[in-house]
C-alpha angles and dihedrals in degrees: 000000000000091000090051091053091049091048091050091051093048092048091049092051091049092050091049092050091048090048092052091048093049091047095053093044092049092051091063098039111085090187095055113137132205141102091287126018138171106273114250088212093049095123096054094039093051088048090053091052091048089051089052093051090048091049090051091054092051097040089236101171094181092056092043090055092045093050099047136063122246090252095045115152127195107205118194100204094198087061114014090187086073090066108139135201119229091264094052093041090055092046090053094052093045090051090052088065089075100035097045134043135187091031110182139167129210111196110213100178145339136192137173130216136180116218111207102184142021132038095320101053112161146053119321137184123198113204128185122191150142117244118201132183143147117245103229097209094046098033085224127142123223133196113188124182110214145173126212125196109193131187119209125206117192089343096308128103112256102166133026120188110194123201121185142136112258095191094086089054094050091046092049092056093048108271115141123210113221125186113244096251095053 
């Protein structure tokens, strides 16, 4: 039994080392093949996403139009009913200019992958950040960690899946969370 445990640990270490070697080799090889690879256009795609996030904070409708496709969809995964077309997405971020102040973004990490097969074929950027703002009416500051998963088509953003916790927003505007038995 002890030998089996040692063998399992050694095998795990070997697999991790091989995975790290394959990852670093694949990152430099533009011709790498597989179901998912590091995107050879990752630098420019991540920059496009950063420009989109900046344009959102400033309510820059011209930049938002330039960076997105005509059929762009913003999908809020916590509530898919809040999915917005490009027009509605832009209207929302323009309206935030009057309801929020001191909007800032802190990018934590970003990566870009190319999916070569399956339902999600295409170019993708994963973006992690912290959004902060002050709600003007409530004079309340928010800090919201979030994750975006964006699909690019011909270098423009066509889908944006947004993941974030709404509880800090509700609490900032006065909602209280009460356990069911209280």
